[in-house]
C-alpha positions in Angstrom: 0.0 0.0 0.1 1.7 3.1 -1.1 -1.2 5.6 -0.6 -4.5 5.7 1.5 -7.4 5.7 -0.9 -10.5 7.6 -0.2 -12.7 5.4 2.3 -16.0 5.1 0.6 -19.2 6.3 2.4 -21.0 3.0 2.1 -19.8 -0.1 4.2 -17.5 -2.3 2.3 -19.2 -5.4 4.0 -22.7 -6.4 4.8 -23.0 -6.8 8.6 -25.6 -9.5 7.8 -23.1 -11.8 6.2 -19.8 -10.4 7.9 -19.5 -10.6 11.6 -17.3 -8.2 13.2 -16.2 -8.5 16.8 -14.3 -5.8 18.5 -11.8 -6.9 21.1 -10.9 -4.2 23.6 -9.1 -4.0 27.0 -6.2 -2.2 28.3 -2.6 -3.0 27.3 -1.7 -6.4 28.6 -5.3 -7.3 29.5 -4.9 -10.6 27.3 -6.4 -9.8 24.1 -4.0 -11.3 21.6 -3.8 -14.7 23.9 -7.5 -15.1 24.0 -8.0 -14.1 20.2 -5.7 -17.1 19.4 -8.0 -19.3 21.5 -11.1 -18.0 19.8 -9.7 -18.3 16.4 -9.0 -22.1 16.9 -12.5 -22.7 18.6 -14.8 -20.6 16.0 -12.6 -20.2 12.8 -12.3 -16.4 13.0 -10.0 -14.3 11.1 -7.8 -12.4 13.7 -6.6 -8.9 12.8 -4.5 -7.0 15.2 -4.6 -3.3 14.3 -1.2 -3.0 16.2 0.3 -5.8 14.3 -0.9 -4.4 10.9 0.6 -0.9 12.0 3.9 -2.5 13.1 4.2 -4.4 9.9 3.3 -1.2 7.7 6.0 0.6 9.7 8.5 -1.9 8.6 7.4 -2.2 5.0 10.2 -0.9 2.5 8.9 2.4 1.1 5.9 2.9 3.3 5.1 6.6 3.5 3.7 6.2 6.9 6.5 4.4 8.5 8.1 7.3 10.6 4.5 8.6 11.6 3.5 5.1 12.7 6.7 4.6 14.6 6.5 7.9 16.2 3.0 7.1 17.6 4.0 3.9 18.8 6.9 5.2 20.8 5.0 7.9 22.2 2.0 5.8 23.2 -0.4 7.9 21.1 -3.0 6.8 18.3 -2.0 6.6 14.8 -4.4 8.7 12.4 -7.6 6.7 11.9 -7.5 6.8 7.9 -4.3 4.9 8.3 -5.5 2.2 10.5 -8.9 1.7 8.9 -7.5 1.4 5.5 -5.0 -1.3 6.6 -7.9 -3.2 8.3 -10.3 -3.1 5.3 -7.4 -4.1 3.1 -6.8 -6.9 5.3 -10.4 -8.1 5.7 -10.7 -7.9 1.6 -7.7 -10.1 1.5 -9.0 -12.7 3.8 -12.7 -12.7 2.0 -10.6 -13.2 -1.3 -9.0 -16.4 0.0 -12.3 -18.2 0.0 -11.7 -19.7 3.3 -13.6 -22.8 4.1 -15.4 -23.9 7.1 -18.1 -22.8 9.3 -19.2 -19.0 8.9 -17.2 -18.6 5.7 -19.7 -20.0 3.2 -21.7 -18.0 0.5 -19.7 -14.7 1.0 -19.8 -14.8 4.8 -16.7 -14.3 7.2 -15.9 -13.9 10.9 -13.3 -11.2 12.1 -11.9 -10.6 15.5 -10.5 -7.1 15.4 -8.1 -6.8 18.2 -7.1 -3.4 19.8 -9.5 -1.4 17.7 -11.2 0.9 17.8 -9.2 3.0 20.2 -11.1 6.2 19.7 -14.6 7.3 18.9 -13.9 8.5 15.6 -12.4 5.2 14.6 -15.5 3.4 15.7 -18.0 5.5 14.0 -15.8 5.7 10.7 -15.4 2.0 10.6 -19.0 1.2 11.3 -19.8 3.6 8.6 -17.5 2.7 6.1 -16.1 -0.9 6.5 -18.6 -3.0 8.4 -21.0 -2.5 11.4 -19.6 -4.3 14.3 -21.9 -7.0 16.1 -20.3 -7.0 19.6 -17.5 -5.4 21.6 -15.6 -8.3 23.7 -14.0 -6.2 26.5 -11.2 -7.8 28.6 -11.1 -5.9 31.9 -8.6 -6.3 34.7 -6.4 -3.9 36.9 -3.4 -2.0 35.9 -1.4 -3.9 38.3 -2.1 -7.0 36.5 -1.2 -5.5 33.1 1.9 -4.0 34.0 3.1 -7.2 35.3 2.1 -9.1 32.2 3.6 -6.4 30.0 7.1 -6.4 31.5 7.2 -10.1 31.5 6.4 -10.0 27.7 9.0 -7.2 27.2 11.7 -9.5 28.3 11.2 -11.6 24.9 8.8 -9.4 22.5 11.4 -7.1 21.2 8.3 -4.4 21.3 9.8 -1.0 21.9 6.7 0.2 23.7 6.9 -2.9 26.4 8.9 -0.7 28.7 7.5 1.0 32.0 7.6 4.6 30.6 5.7 3.6 27.3 3.3 1.4 29.1 2.2 4.3 31.5 1.7 6.5 28.6 -0.5 3.8 26.9 -2.5 3.2 30.2 -3.2 7.2 30.1 -4.2 7.0 26.4 -6.5 4.0 26.9 -8.4 5.9 29.9 -8.9 9.0 28.0 -9.5 7.7 24.5 -10.7 4.1 24.5 -13.0 4.0 27.6 -15.4 6.3 25.9 -15.6 4.0 23.2 -16.6 1.1 25.6 -19.2 3.5 27.1 -20.7 4.3 23.8 -21.2 0.7 22.6 -22.3 -0.2 26.2 -25.1 2.3 25.6 -26.1 0.2 22.6 -26.1 -3.0 24.5 -23.0 -4.4 22.3 -20.6 -4.7 25.1 -19.8 -8.0 26.8 -17.3 -7.3 29.6 -15.1 -10.5 30.7 -12.9 -10.4 33.7 -9.5 -11.3 32.4 -7.7 -11.4 35.7 -7.7 -15.2 35.8 -6.0 -18.2 34.1 -5.9 -18.3 30.3 -8.3 -21.1 30.4 -10.7 -19.4 32.8 -11.1 -16.3 30.7 -11.3 -18.5 27.5 -14.3 -20.0 29.1 -16.2 -16.8 29.6 -15.1 -15.3 26.3 -16.3 -18.3 24.3 -19.7 -17.9 25.9 -19.8 -14.5 24.5 -18.9 -15.4 21.0 -21.4 -18.3 21.0 -24.1 -15.4 21.9 -22.8 -13.0 19.4 -22.8 -15.8 16.4 -26.3 -16.7 17.6 -27.4 -13.3 17.1 -28.0 -12.1 20.7 -25.9 -8.9 19.9 -27.7 -7.8 16.8 -25.6 -5.3 14.8 -27.3 -2.0 15.3 -26.7 1.2 13.0 -25.2 4.2 14.8 -27.0 7.3 15.3 
């Protein structure tokens, strides 16, 4: 991707065929670990906004590499047009692969979008232009738990933002920018909160129940006001 195309005004995907589950929670809440489990169980395509941005940052010739690098280092949020276009492209690529299995027949698809939307403008624009979300899977735990997990991860991850200074910046950004997103969708009855303080197995059991409900239509996708 060398340029960001104009994002269309009508959604790329029909939410009646394509299920989008937003996966939110603070840094270190366990989103990535749980997404891996849910992919195995339900056949989702897992898209991590952070991973897509890091890959674009490293892509040779990317006009956005320096911008993304600065945002990641400072714990701030990348401009939404960049993130949304990367997600849109990744979803189109996944749908073009003609994946087989439950939830992928007849133009259907299932996506776990991890770490997105992190701001209200991202949420509204993605719902409007890419696909209306079905449910927000919200992993909640304490900052103490998240900090401990991130520092352990930082010993092997090689991520430049897995250090105390960057982590604290990310916590502040999460509180100021992402919590309003969760509150907004909660007002629509589309948030399922899962306590992610327990073991991987305990948290997975809770998350699986939410996903089963979402796939059965309990959280019907609703148009934003």
